[in-house]
CHARMM internal coordinates of N, CA and C (Angstrom, degrees):
IC EDIT
DIST 1 N 1 CA 1.3200
DIST 1 CA 1 C 1.6606
ANGL 1 N 1 CA 1 C 109.69
DIST 1 C 2 N 1.3367
ANGL 1 CA 1 C 2 N 113.34
DIHE 1 N 1 CA 1 C 2 N -35.82
DIST 2 N 2 CA 1.4472
ANGL 1 C 2 N 2 CA 128.04
DIHE 1 CA 1 C 2 N 2 CA 177.90
DIST 2 CA 2 C 1.5156
ANGL 2 N 2 CA 2 C 109.22
DIHE 1 C 2 N 2 CA 2 C -62.35
DIST 2 C 3 N 1.3728
ANGL 2 CA 2 C 3 N 112.32
DIHE 2 N 2 CA 2 C 3 N -41.08
DIST 3 N 3 CA 1.4256
ANGL 2 C 3 N 3 CA 118.18
DIHE 2 CA 2 C 3 N 3 CA 177.95
DIST 3 CA 3 C 1.5548
ANGL 3 N 3 CA 3 C 115.92
DIHE 2 C 3 N 3 CA 3 C -60.18
DIST 3 C 4 N 1.3880
ANGL 3 CA 3 C 4 N 108.01
DIHE 3 N 3 CA 3 C 4 N -44.23
DIST 4 N 4 CA 1.4375
ANGL 3 C 4 N 4 CA 114.25
DIHE 3 CA 3 C 4 N 4 CA -177.79
DIST 4 CA 4 C 1.5698
ANGL 4 N 4 CA 4 C 110.65
DIHE 3 C 4 N 4 CA 4 C -70.42
DIST 4 C 5 N 1.3571
ANGL 4 CA 4 C 5 N 118.80
DIHE 4 N 4 CA 4 C 5 N -34.19
DIST 5 N 5 CA 1.4568
ANGL 4 C 5 N 5 CA 114.74
DIHE 4 CA 4 C 5 N 5 CA 176.76
DIST 5 CA 5 C 1.5430
ANGL 5 N 5 CA 5 C 113.38
DIHE 4 C 5 N 5 CA 5 C -72.85
DIST 5 C 6 N 1.2684
ANGL 5 CA 5 C 6 N 117.82
DIHE 5 N 5 CA 5 C 6 N -24.65
DIST 6 N 6 CA 1.5362
ANGL 5 C 6 N 6 CA 121.95
DIHE 5 CA 5 C 6 N 6 CA 170.16
DIST 6 CA 6 C 1.4819
ANGL 6 N 6 CA 6 C 109.76
DIHE 5 C 6 N 6 CA 6 C -68.18
DIST 6 C 7 N 1.2203
ANGL 6 CA 6 C 7 N 120.04
DIHE 6 N 6 CA 6 C 7 N -42.40
DIST 7 N 7 CA 1.5064
ANGL 6 C 7 N 7 CA 124.48
DIHE 6 CA 6 C 7 N 7 CA 175.11
DIST 7 CA 7 C 1.5048
ANGL 7 N 7 CA 7 C 109.00
DIHE 6 C 7 N 7 CA 7 C -59.70
DIST 7 C 8 N 1.2468
ANGL 7 CA 7 C 8 N 116.39
DIHE 7 N 7 CA 7 C 8 N -53.83
DIST 8 N 8 CA 1.4878
ANGL 7 C 8 N 8 CA 119.45
DIHE 7 CA 7 C 8 N 8 CA -176.61
DIST 8 CA 8 C 1.5979
ANGL 8 N 8 CA 8 C 112.89
DIHE 7 C 8 N 8 CA 8 C -59.27
DIST 8 C 9 N 1.3305
ANGL 8 CA 8 C 9 N 109.81
DIHE 8 N 8 CA 8 C 9 N -38.39
DIST 9 N 9 CA 1.4751
ANGL 8 C 9 N 9 CA 119.09
DIHE 8 CA 8 C 9 N 9 CA 179.35
DIST 9 CA 9 C 1.5294
ANGL 9 N 9 CA 9 C 112.34
DIHE 8 C 9 N 9 CA 9 C -67.54
DIST 9 C 10 N 1.2201
ANGL 9 CA 9 C 10 N 115.71
DIHE 9 N 9 CA 9 C 10 N -29.59
DIST 10 N 10 CA 1.5480
ANGL 9 C 10 N 10 CA 117.05
DIHE 9 CA 9 C 10 N 10 CA -176.88
DIST 10 CA 10 C 1.5483
ANGL 10 N 10 CA 10 C 109.17
DIHE 9 C 10 N 10 CA 10 C -81.70
DIST 10 C 11 N 1.3205
ANGL 10 CA 10 C 11 N 117.54
DIHE 10 N 10 CA 10 C 11 N -4.87
DIST 11 N 11 CA 1.5440
ANGL 10 C 11 N 11 CA 120.16
DIHE 10 CA 10 C 11 N 11 CA 176.06
DIST 11 CA 11 C 1.5546
ANGL 11 N 11 CA 11 C 107.38
DIHE 10 C 11 N 11 CA 11 C -86.34
DIST 11 C 12 N 1.3069
ANGL 11 CA 11 C 12 N 116.85
DIHE 11 N 11 CA 11 C 12 N -8.27
DIST 12 N 12 CA 1.5212
ANGL 11 C 12 N 12 CA 117.49
DIHE 11 CA 11 C 12 N 12 CA -177.27
DIST 12 CA 12 C 1.5398
ANGL 12 N 12 CA 12 C 115.31
DIHE 11 C 12 N 12 CA 12 C -47.73
DIST 12 C 13 N 1.2999
ANGL 12 CA 12 C 13 N 115.41
DIHE 12 N 12 CA 12 C 13 N -53.25
DIST 13 N 13 CA 1.4619
ANGL 12 C 13 N 13 CA 118.09
DIHE 12 CA 12 C 13 N 13 CA -178.81
DIST 13 CA 13 C 1.6001
ANGL 13 N 13 CA 13 C 113.46
DIHE 12 C 13 N 13 CA 13 C -57.89
DIST 13 C 14 N 1.2910
ANGL 13 CA 13 C 14 N 117.33
DIHE 13 N 13 CA 13 C 14 N -34.01
DIST 14 N 14 CA 1.4736
ANGL 13 C 14 N 14 CA 117.27
DIHE 13 CA 13 C 14 N 14 CA 174.63
DIST 14 CA 14 C 1.4925
ANGL 14 N 14 CA 14 C 108.18
DIHE 13 C 14 N 14 CA 14 C -77.08
DIST 14 C 15 N 1.4414
ANGL 14 CA 14 C 15 N 125.04
DIHE 14 N 14 CA 14 C 15 N -42.93
DIST 15 N 15 CA 1.2858
ANGL 14 C 15 N 15 CA 122.28
DIHE 14 CA 14 C 15 N 15 CA -173.74
DIST 15 CA 15 C 1.5130
ANGL 15 N 15 CA 15 C 113.57
DIHE 14 C 15 N 15 CA 15 C -67.72
DIST 15 C 16 N 1.1980
ANGL 15 CA 15 C 16 N 118.45
DIHE 15 N 15 CA 15 C 16 N -34.08
DIST 16 N 16 CA 1.5420
ANGL 15 C 16 N 16 CA 127.88
DIHE 15 CA 15 C 16 N 16 CA -175.85
DIST 16 CA 16 C 1.4559
ANGL 16 N 16 CA 16 C 115.13
DIHE 15 C 16 N 16 CA 16 C -60.51
DIST 16 C 17 N 1.2539
ANGL 16 CA 16 C 17 N 118.68
DIHE 16 N 16 CA 16 C 17 N -25.83
DIST 17 N 17 CA 1.5089
ANGL 16 C 17 N 17 CA 129.98
DIHE 16 CA 16 C 17 N 17 CA 171.38
DIST 17 CA 17 C 1.4965
ANGL 17 N 17 CA 17 C 115.08
DIHE 16 C 17 N 17 CA 17 C -75.20
DIST 17 C 18 N 1.3291
ANGL 17 CA 17 C 18 N 119.34
DIHE 17 N 17 CA 17 C 18 N -32.97
DIST 18 N 18 CA 1.4065
ANGL 17 C 18 N 18 CA 120.82
DIHE 17 CA 17 C 18 N 18 CA -178.36
DIST 18 CA 18 C 1.5351
ANGL 18 N 18 CA 18 C 118.85
DIHE 17 C 18 N 18 CA 18 C -60.71
DIST 18 C 19 N 1.3778
ANGL 18 CA 18 C 19 N 117.50
DIHE 18 N 18 CA 18 C 19 N -40.49
DIST 19 N 19 CA 1.5146
ANGL 18 C 19 N 19 CA 115.05
DIHE 18 CA 18 C 19 N 19 CA 177.84
DIST 19 CA 19 C 1.5213
ANGL 19 N 19 CA 19 C 111.33
DIHE 18 C 19 N 19 CA 19 C -71.25
DIST 19 C 20 N 1.4153
ANGL 19 CA 19 C 20 N 115.93
DIHE 19 N 19 CA 19 C 20 N -24.86
DIST 20 N 20 CA 1.4475
ANGL 19 C 20 N 20 CA 116.36
DIHE 19 CA 19 C 20 N 20 CA -179.50
DIST 20 CA 20 C 1.5690
ANGL 20 N 20 CA 20 C 107.25
DIHE 19 C 20 N 20 CA 20 C -68.40
DIST 20 C 21 N 1.3049
ANGL 20 CA 20 C 21 N 116.78
DIHE 20 N 20 CA 20 C 21 N -40.49
DIST 21 N 21 CA 1.5553
ANGL 20 C 21 N 21 CA 119.86
DIHE 20 CA 20 C 21 N 21 CA 179.98
DIST 21 CA 21 C 1.5357
ANGL 21 N 21 CA 21 C 109.07
DIHE 20 C 21 N 21 CA 21 C -65.62
DIST 21 C 22 N 1.2495
ANGL 21 CA 21 C 22 N 119.38
DIHE 21 N 21 CA 21 C 22 N -43.21
DIST 22 N 22 CA 1.5068
ANGL 21 C 22 N 22 CA 120.03
DIHE 21 CA 21 C 22 N 22 CA 178.45
DIST 22 CA 22 C 1.4399
ANGL 22 N 22 CA 22 C 109.19
DIHE 21 C 22 N 22 CA 22 C -62.59
DIST 22 C 23 N 1.3422
ANGL 22 CA 22 C 23 N 125.33
DIHE 22 N 22 CA 22 C 23 N -48.73
DIST 23 N 23 CA 1.4253
ANGL 22 C 23 N 23 CA 129.78
DIHE 22 CA 22 C 23 N 23 CA -176.47
DIST 23 CA 23 C 1.5567
ANGL 23 N 23 CA 23 C 111.15
DIHE 22 C 23 N 23 CA 23 C -64.88
DIST 23 C 24 N 1.3163
ANGL 23 CA 23 C 24 N 113.39
DIHE 23 N 23 CA 23 C 24 N -44.59
DIST 24 N 24 CA 1.5438
ANGL 23 C 24 N 24 CA 115.22
DIHE 23 CA 23 C 24 N 24 CA 175.51
DIST 24 CA 24 C 1.4927
ANGL 24 N 24 CA 24 C 109.46
DIHE 23 C 24 N 24 CA 24 C -64.93
DIST 24 C 25 N 1.3647
ANGL 24 CA 24 C 25 N 122.70
DIHE 24 N 24 CA 24 C 25 N -39.22
DIST 25 N 25 CA 1.4416
ANGL 24 C 25 N 25 CA 122.55
DIHE 24 CA 24 C 25 N 25 CA 176.38
DIST 25 CA 25 C 1.4797
ANGL 25 N 25 CA 25 C 112.30
DIHE 24 C 25 N 25 CA 25 C -59.82
DIST 25 C 26 N 1.3387
ANGL 25 CA 25 C 26 N 115.76
DIHE 25 N 25 CA 25 C 26 N -46.52
DIST 26 N 26 CA 1.4955
ANGL 25 C 26 N 26 CA 121.48
DIHE 25 CA 25 C 26 N 26 CA 179.07
DIST 26 CA 26 C 1.5459
ANGL 26 N 26 CA 26 C 112.53
DIHE 25 C 26 N 26 CA 26 C -64.11
DIST 26 C 27 N 1.3516
ANGL 26 CA 26 C 27 N 116.42
DIHE 26 N 26 CA 26 C 27 N -38.09
DIST 27 N 27 CA 1.4767
ANGL 26 C 27 N 27 CA 117.59
DIHE 26 CA 26 C 27 N 27 CA 179.48
DIST 27 CA 27 C 1.5270
ANGL 27 N 27 CA 27 C 110.13
DIHE 26 C 27 N 27 CA 27 C -67.63
DIST 27 C 28 N 1.4283
ANGL 27 CA 27 C 28 N 117.18
DIHE 27 N 27 CA 27 C 28 N -37.54
DIST 28 N 28 CA 1.4355
ANGL 27 C 28 N 28 CA 117.98
DIHE 27 CA 27 C 28 N 28 CA -176.76
DIST 28 CA 28 C 1.5738
ANGL 28 N 28 CA 28 C 110.81
DIHE 27 C 28 N 28 CA 28 C -71.41
DIST 28 C 29 N 1.2585
ANGL 28 CA 28 C 29 N 116.52
DIHE 28 N 28 CA 28 C 29 N -39.45
DIST 29 N 29 CA 1.3904
ANGL 28 C 29 N 29 CA 122.10
DIHE 28 CA 28 C 29 N 29 CA 168.35
DIST 29 CA 29 C 1.4675
ANGL 29 N 29 CA 29 C 117.90
DIHE 28 C 29 N 29 CA 29 C -56.35
DIST 29 C 30 N 1.3107
ANGL 29 CA 29 C 30 N 116.06
DIHE 29 N 29 CA 29 C 30 N -43.64
DIST 30 N 30 CA 1.4581
ANGL 29 C 30 N 30 CA 122.14
DIHE 29 CA 29 C 30 N 30 CA 171.96
DIST 30 CA 30 C 1.5057
ANGL 30 N 30 CA 30 C 115.48
DIHE 29 C 30 N 30 CA 30 C -52.89
DIST 30 C 31 N 1.3964
ANGL 30 CA 30 C 31 N 113.46
DIHE 30 N 30 CA 30 C 31 N -49.53
DIST 31 N 31 CA 1.4690
ANGL 30 C 31 N 31 CA 117.87
DIHE 30 CA 30 C 31 N 31 CA -177.71
DIST 31 CA 31 C 1.5789
ANGL 31 N 31 CA 31 C 113.45
DIHE 30 C 31 N 31 CA 31 C -75.86
DIST 31 C 32 N 1.3021
ANGL 31 CA 31 C 32 N 113.79
DIHE 31 N 31 CA 31 C 32 N -28.49
DIST 32 N 32 CA 1.4669
ANGL 31 C 32 N 32 CA 118.43
DIHE 31 CA 31 C 32 N 32 CA -178.27
DIST 32 CA 32 C 1.6141
ANGL 32 N 32 CA 32 C 113.42
DIHE 31 C 32 N 32 CA 32 C -83.36
DIST 32 C 33 N 1.3281
ANGL 32 CA 32 C 33 N 108.95
DIHE 32 N 32 CA 32 C 33 N -22.00
DIST 33 N 33 CA 1.5279
ANGL 32 C 33 N 33 CA 108.88
DIHE 32 CA 32 C 33 N 33 CA -176.82
DIST 33 CA 33 C 1.3700
ANGL 33 N 33 CA 33 C 117.32
DIHE 32 C 33 N 33 CA 33 C -79.30
DIST 33 C 34 N 1.4330
ANGL 33 CA 33 C 34 N 119.78
DIHE 33 N 33 CA 33 C 34 N -18.20
DIST 34 N 34 CA 1.4915
ANGL 33 C 34 N 34 CA 126.30
DIHE 33 CA 33 C 34 N 34 CA 176.50
DIST 34 CA 34 C 1.4679
ANGL 34 N 34 CA 34 C 111.68
DIHE 33 C 34 N 34 CA 34 C 42.85
DIST 34 C 35 N 1.4316
ANGL 34 CA 34 C 35 N 113.50
DIHE 34 N 34 CA 34 C 35 N 64.63
DIST 35 N 35 CA 1.4998
ANGL 34 C 35 N 35 CA 123.06
DIHE 34 CA 34 C 35 N 35 CA 171.20
DIST 35 CA 35 C 1.6023
ANGL 35 N 35 CA 35 C 110.77
DIHE 34 C 35 N 35 CA 35 C 62.42
DIST 35 C 36 N 1.3720
ANGL 35 CA 35 C 36 N 113.96
DIHE 35 N 35 CA 35 C 36 N 29.40
DIST 36 N 36 CA 1.3714
ANGL 35 C 36 N 36 CA 113.78
DIHE 35 CA 35 C 36 N 36 CA -178.57
DIST 36 CA 36 C 1.5371
ANGL 36 N 36 CA 36 C 105.46
DIHE 35 C 36 N 36 CA 36 C -90.06
DIST 36 C 37 N 1.3760
ANGL 36 CA 36 C 37 N 117.14
DIHE 36 N 36 CA 36 C 37 N 120.81
DIST 37 N 37 CA 1.4719
ANGL 36 C 37 N 37 CA 120.28
DIHE 36 CA 36 C 37 N 37 CA -178.00
DIST 37 CA 37 C 1.5182
ANGL 37 N 37 CA 37 C 113.41
DIHE 36 C 37 N 37 CA 37 C -69.64
DIST 37 C 38 N 1.2849
ANGL 37 CA 37 C 38 N 125.68
DIHE 37 N 37 CA 37 C 38 N -16.38
DIST 38 N 38 CA 1.4637
ANGL 37 C 38 N 38 CA 125.54
DIHE 37 CA 37 C 38 N 38 CA 177.35
DIST 38 CA 38 C 1.5210
ANGL 38 N 38 CA 38 C 109.55
DIHE 37 C 38 N 38 CA 38 C -69.34
DIST 38 C 39 N 1.2772
ANGL 38 CA 38 C 39 N 123.45
DIHE 38 N 38 CA 38 C 39 N -25.04
DIST 39 N 39 CA 1.3931
ANGL 38 C 39 N 39 CA 125.09
DIHE 38 CA 38 C 39 N 39 CA 175.65
DIST 39 CA 39 C 1.5009
ANGL 39 N 39 CA 39 C 120.97
DIHE 38 C 39 N 39 CA 39 C -82.51
DIST 39 C 40 N 1.2506
ANGL 39 CA 39 C 40 N 116.06
DIHE 39 N 39 CA 39 C 40 N -5.59
DIST 40 N 40 CA 1.4166
ANGL 39 C 40 N 40 CA 124.07
DIHE 39 CA 39 C 40 N 40 CA -178.22
DIST 40 CA 40 C 1.4011
ANGL 40 N 40 CA 40 C 114.39
DIHE 39 C 40 N 40 CA 40 C -59.07
DIST 40 C 41 N 1.4326
ANGL 40 CA 40 C 41 N 118.67
DIHE 40 N 40 CA 40 C 41 N -46.89
DIST 41 N 41 CA 1.4208
ANGL 40 C 41 N 41 CA 113.99
DIHE 40 CA 40 C 41 N 41 CA 174.98
DIST 41 CA 41 C 1.6177
ANGL 41 N 41 CA 41 C 119.85
DIHE 40 C 41 N 41 CA 41 C -61.08
DIST 41 C 42 N 1.3507
ANGL 41 CA 41 C 42 N 110.14
DIHE 41 N 41 CA 41 C 42 N -36.44
DIST 42 N 42 CA 1.5033
ANGL 41 C 42 N 42 CA 115.63
DIHE 41 CA 41 C 42 N 42 CA 172.91
DIST 42 CA 42 C 1.4861
ANGL 42 N 42 CA 42 C 110.00
DIHE 41 C 42 N 42 CA 42 C -58.34
DIST 42 C 43 N 1.3199
ANGL 42 CA 42 C 43 N 120.92
DIHE 42 N 42 CA 42 C 43 N -41.63
DIST 43 N 43 CA 1.4337
ANGL 42 C 43 N 43 CA 124.55
DIHE 42 CA 42 C 43 N 43 CA -171.32
DIST 43 CA 43 C 1.5178
ANGL 43 N 43 CA 43 C 103.63
DIHE 42 C 43 N 43 CA 43 C -70.30
DIST 43 C 44 N 1.2486
ANGL 43 CA 43 C 44 N 121.14
DIHE 43 N 43 CA 43 C 44 N -47.69
DIST 44 N 44 CA 1.4122
ANGL 43 C 44 N 44 CA 123.95
DIHE 43 CA 43 C 44 N 44 CA 177.26
DIST 44 CA 44 C 1.5109
ANGL 44 N 44 CA 44 C 111.95
DIHE 43 C 44 N 44 CA 44 C -52.91
DIST 44 C 45 N 1.2217
ANGL 44 CA 44 C 45 N 114.88
DIHE 44 N 44 CA 44 C 45 N -51.51
DIST 45 N 45 CA 1.5538
ANGL 44 C 45 N 45 CA 120.54
DIHE 44 CA 44 C 45 N 45 CA 175.73
DIST 45 CA 45 C 1.5516
ANGL 45 N 45 CA 45 C 110.26
DIHE 44 C 45 N 45 CA 45 C -55.74
DIST 45 C 46 N 1.1506
ANGL 45 CA 45 C 46 N 118.39
DIHE 45 N 45 CA 45 C 46 N -47.57
DIST 46 N 46 CA 1.4432
ANGL 45 C 46 N 46 CA 118.22
DIHE 45 CA 45 C 46 N 46 CA -174.86
DIST 46 CA 46 C 1.5848
ANGL 46 N 46 CA 46 C 110.80
DIHE 45 C 46 N 46 CA 46 C -69.68
DIST 46 C 47 N 1.3069
ANGL 46 CA 46 C 47 N 120.14
DIHE 46 N 46 CA 46 C 47 N -42.35
DIST 47 N 47 CA 1.3834
ANGL 46 C 47 N 47 CA 119.81
DIHE 46 CA 46 C 47 N 47 CA 179.69
DIST 47 CA 47 C 1.5574
ANGL 47 N 47 CA 47 C 109.76
DIHE 46 C 47 N 47 CA 47 C -75.97
DIST 47 C 48 N 1.2895
ANGL 47 CA 47 C 48 N 120.67
DIHE 47 N 47 CA 47 C 48 N -28.07
DIST 48 N 48 CA 1.4324
ANGL 47 C 48 N 48 CA 118.78
DIHE 47 CA 47 C 48 N 48 CA 179.87
DIST 48 CA 48 C 1.5605
ANGL 48 N 48 CA 48 C 107.49
DIHE 47 C 48 N 48 CA 48 C -68.72
DIST 48 C 49 N 1.3625
ANGL 48 CA 48 C 49 N 118.82
DIHE 48 N 48 CA 48 C 49 N -48.97
DIST 49 N 49 CA 1.4293
ANGL 48 C 49 N 49 CA 119.57
DIHE 48 CA 48 C 49 N 49 CA -178.48
DIST 49 CA 49 C 1.5417
ANGL 49 N 49 CA 49 C 113.66
DIHE 48 C 49 N 49 CA 49 C -68.85
DIST 49 C 50 N 1.3712
ANGL 49 CA 49 C 50 N 113.51
DIHE 49 N 49 CA 49 C 50 N -29.92
DIST 50 N 50 CA 1.3594
ANGL 49 C 50 N 50 CA 114.51
DIHE 49 CA 49 C 50 N 50 CA 174.47
DIST 50 CA 50 C 1.4848
ANGL 50 N 50 CA 50 C 110.02
DIHE 49 C 50 N 50 CA 50 C -66.15
DIST 50 C 51 N 1.2485
ANGL 50 CA 50 C 51 N 122.29
DIHE 50 N 50 CA 50 C 51 N -38.31
DIST 51 N 51 CA 1.5922
ANGL 50 C 51 N 51 CA 118.53
DIHE 50 CA 50 C 51 N 51 CA 179.63
DIST 51 CA 51 C 1.5487
ANGL 51 N 51 CA 51 C 104.23
DIHE 50 C 51 N 51 CA 51 C -74.26
DIST 51 C 52 N 1.3068
ANGL 51 CA 51 C 52 N 125.53
DIHE 51 N 51 CA 51 C 52 N -36.94
DIST 52 N 52 CA 1.5289
ANGL 51 C 52 N 52 CA 115.16
DIHE 51 CA 51 C 52 N 52 CA 178.31
DIST 52 CA 52 C 1.4881
ANGL 52 N 52 CA 52 C 115.69
DIHE 51 C 52 N 52 CA 52 C -68.08
DIST 52 C 53 N 1.3338
ANGL 52 CA 52 C 53 N 113.68
DIHE 52 N 52 CA 52 C 53 N -28.05
DIST 53 N 53 CA 1.5050
ANGL 52 C 53 N 53 CA 117.34
DIHE 52 CA 52 C 53 N 53 CA -179.21
DIST 53 CA 53 C 1.5959
ANGL 53 N 53 CA 53 C 110.88
DIHE 52 C 53 N 53 CA 53 C -78.09
DIST 53 C 54 N 1.3561
ANGL 53 CA 53 C 54 N 112.83
DIHE 53 N 53 CA 53 C 54 N -24.47
DIST 54 N 54 CA 1.4358
ANGL 53 C 54 N 54 CA 121.46
DIHE 53 CA 53 C 54 N 54 CA 179.51
DIST 54 CA 54 C 1.6418
ANGL 54 N 54 CA 54 C 103.97
DIHE 53 C 54 N 54 CA 54 C -70.80
DIST 54 C 55 N 1.2549
ANGL 54 CA 54 C 55 N 116.07
DIHE 54 N 54 CA 54 C 55 N -45.32
DIST 55 N 55 CA 1.5099
ANGL 54 C 55 N 55 CA 120.51
DIHE 54 CA 54 C 55 N 55 CA 177.28
DIST 55 CA 55 C 1.5149
ANGL 55 N 55 CA 55 C 111.10
DIHE 54 C 55 N 55 CA 55 C -60.49
DIST 55 C 56 N 1.2994
ANGL 55 CA 55 C 56 N 119.66
DIHE 55 N 55 CA 55 C 56 N -40.32
DIST 56 N 56 CA 1.5031
ANGL 55 C 56 N 56 CA 124.17
DIHE 55 CA 55 C 56 N 56 CA 177.03
DIST 56 CA 56 C 1.5033
ANGL 56 N 56 CA 56 C 112.23
DIHE 55 C 56 N 56 CA 56 C -67.85
DIST 56 C 57 N 1.4278
ANGL 56 CA 56 C 57 N 115.53
DIHE 56 N 56 CA 56 C 57 N -41.84
DIST 57 N 57 CA 1.4705
ANGL 56 C 57 N 57 CA 117.62
DIHE 56 CA 56 C 57 N 57 CA 170.72
DIST 57 CA 57 C 1.5396
ANGL 57 N 57 CA 57 C 119.35
DIHE 56 C 57 N 57 CA 57 C -57.56
DIST 57 C 58 N 1.4144
ANGL 57 CA 57 C 58 N 109.58
DIHE 57 N 57 CA 57 C 58 N -36.58
DIST 58 N 58 CA 1.4183
ANGL 57 C 58 N 58 CA 117.27
DIHE 57 CA 57 C 58 N 58 CA 176.07
DIST 58 CA 58 C 1.5137
ANGL 58 N 58 CA 58 C 110.11
DIHE 57 C 58 N 58 CA 58 C -68.14
DIST 58 C 59 N 1.1311
ANGL 58 CA 58 C 59 N 118.27
DIHE 58 N 58 CA 58 C 59 N -44.93
DIST 59 N 59 CA 1.5275
ANGL 58 C 59 N 59 CA 130.09
DIHE 58 CA 58 C 59 N 59 CA 174.75
DIST 59 CA 59 C 1.5831
ANGL 59 N 59 CA 59 C 107.93
DIHE 58 C 59 N 59 CA 59 C -49.99
DIST 59 C 60 N 1.3281
ANGL 59 CA 59 C 60 N 112.74
DIHE 59 N 59 CA 59 C 60 N -58.69
DIST 60 N 60 CA 1.5640
ANGL 59 C 60 N 60 CA 116.37
DIHE 59 CA 59 C 60 N 60 CA -178.69
DIST 60 CA 60 C 1.4867
ANGL 60 N 60 CA 60 C 112.47
DIHE 59 C 60 N 60 CA 60 C -62.57
DIST 60 C 61 N 1.3744
ANGL 60 CA 60 C 61 N 116.92
DIHE 60 N 60 CA 60 C 61 N -35.52
DIST 61 N 61 CA 1.3709
ANGL 60 C 61 N 61 CA 118.21
DIHE 60 CA 60 C 61 N 61 CA 176.74
DIST 61 CA 61 C 1.4575
ANGL 61 N 61 CA 61 C 117.77
DIHE 60 C 61 N 61 CA 61 C -64.68
DIST 61 C 62 N 1.3910
ANGL 61 CA 61 C 62 N 117.55
DIHE 61 N 61 CA 61 C 62 N -39.15
DIST 62 N 62 CA 1.3384
ANGL 61 C 62 N 62 CA 119.75
DIHE 61 CA 61 C 62 N 62 CA 177.58
DIST 62 CA 62 C 1.5351
ANGL 62 N 62 CA 62 C 113.19
DIHE 61 C 62 N 62 CA 62 C -73.19
DIST 62 C 63 N 1.4149
ANGL 62 CA 62 C 63 N 120.05
DIHE 62 N 62 CA 62 C 63 N -30.57
DIST 63 N 63 CA 1.3730
ANGL 62 C 63 N 63 CA 125.82
DIHE 62 CA 62 C 63 N 63 CA 171.32
DIST 63 CA 63 C 1.5762
ANGL 63 N 63 CA 63 C 107.76
DIHE 62 C 63 N 63 CA 63 C -61.46
DIST 63 C 64 N 1.3312
ANGL 63 CA 63 C 64 N 117.44
DIHE 63 N 63 CA 63 C 64 N -43.60
DIST 64 N 64 CA 1.4493
ANGL 63 C 64 N 64 CA 115.33
DIHE 63 CA 63 C 64 N 64 CA -175.32
DIST 64 CA 64 C 1.5147
ANGL 64 N 64 CA 64 C 111.51
DIHE 63 C 64 N 64 CA 64 C -74.54
DIST 64 C 65 N 1.3249
ANGL 64 CA 64 C 65 N 117.01
DIHE 64 N 64 CA 64 C 65 N -22.92
DIST 65 N 65 CA 1.4108
ANGL 64 C 65 N 65 CA 118.23
DIHE 64 CA 64 C 65 N 65 CA 179.26
DIST 65 CA 65 C 1.5333
ANGL 65 N 65 CA 65 C 113.03
DIHE 64 C 65 N 65 CA 65 C -75.40
DIST 65 C 66 N 1.3158
ANGL 65 CA 65 C 66 N 116.67
DIHE 65 N 65 CA 65 C 66 N -28.13
DIST 66 N 66 CA 1.3541
ANGL 65 C 66 N 66 CA 121.67
DIHE 65 CA 65 C 66 N 66 CA 178.59
DIST 66 CA 66 C 1.4980
ANGL 66 N 66 CA 66 C 108.30
DIHE 65 C 66 N 66 CA 66 C -77.69
END
COOR INIT
IC SEED 1 N 1 CA 1 C
IC BUILD
C-alpha cells in the first residue's frame, strides 16, 4: 500500500498543472464570449473540472508530503 501512495504522490507535479489549464481556459472563454449564452455550458464544464482537478492536486500533494 505504501508503494501505491508513493506512486500517487509522485504524480503531484503533473496533476498540479491540470487545474491551472482548466481555469485559464474558462477565464479566456469568459472574456471572449462577451455575454454569449451559448458558451455557458462550456464555461460550466471548464470550471467544474477545474474544481475537481484542484481537489485531486491537493490530495496528491498531501500524499507526497506524507
